[in-house]
N, C-alpha and C positions, 0 to 999 in steps of 0.2 A: 183779310187786310194786311197781315203780317207778312203774307208770302208775296204780296205785292210790293211792299217796301223792300223785302230782300232781293227781288227781282230788279227793282229800280236801282239797288244799291249796286248790285253786280253788273247791271249795264252801265250805270255812271262809271264804274271803276273800268270797265273794258274800253269806253269811249275816251276816258281820260288817259290810260296807258296808249292807247292808239294815236291820241293828238301828240303826246310826247314823242313817239317814235317817228311819227311823219314829219315833224319839223326837221329840217335840213341840218341845222346846227347840232342838236341833240343826237340825232340819227349817226352823223359822222363821228362825233364824240364816243357815243356807247358802243357803236360797232367797231371802232378801231382798237377798243381795249377790253372788249369783251365778246366772247363768242356767243353765236345765236343759242347754242344749246344750253347755255348758262341762263339766259333770258326765259327760255322755256322751262327751266327747272324752276325758277321764281315763278312764273305764272301758274304752272301746274300744281305746285304745292299750295298757292293761295287759293286757287280753285278747290283743290281737294279740301282745304280746311274750311272753305264755306260750305262745301256739300255736305261733309261730316256734321258740321255745326247746324247747318238749317234742316237738314232733311233727317238725319239719325239722331239728332238732338244730344250730340256730345258737348260736353260742358268744356269751356275754354281751358280749365286746369286739367283736365284728362286729355283733351285733344292736343295741346302744345308739346308735352313731353313725347306722346305716342308718336306725332308725325316727325318729330326731330329725330327719334330712334329709328323709324321707318327709313328717313332719309339717310340716315348713316349706313343701314343695314343695305340698303340698295346700292349705295356706292361701294361698299366693301364687296358685295356680291359682283358688281361690275369687274373688280380687279381679277375675278377668276374667269370671267368670259373672254374668249379670243377676240370678238368683234367690238367690245365696249372697253372704255378705261373709267376706273374709279377716280375721281379727281375731288380734291378738297374744294375747289371753287364751285363746283356743281351742288356739293353738300351744304357750302354757306350760302348759295342761293336758294337752296330747299328751306335751310332755316330762316333766311330772311323773308321768304314768301309767307311762311308760317307766322312768323313775328308781326309781319306787316298786317295780316289778316287779324291776329289777334288785338293788335293795338287799334285798327279802325273798328272792330266790334266792339271793343271796350270802350272807346269813346262815343259809339253809337249808344251802347247802353247807358252810359253816364249822362249823355245828352237826353234821351228818351226818359230816364228817370227823372231828371231835374223838370222836364215839361209836366210830367205826371202830377209833381208836387204842387204844381200852381194852381 
């Protein structure tokens, strides 16, 4: 049952993000000021955090600093590659993706906890 809830949560998130980016007003605003690569960093680190929390059962306290350090290390590593650039905006998107997942997961845990008490 819990895996179904996680899958539904993930599908809802994907549909929500897709709906935001399909609207023409949001689409023009986002893509004028943000590179598509940065959006990909946000989504990929959100999905990575979800995967590590859901399937490997890493706690949010361990998951958050680990993925933030991993995001920083990947951007530092890209500085030394000839075909990639390490950018602060990509690191910022990595951190925001992780923190957004942690916030949503924390809210879900708090909401679920209050329902169990009743």
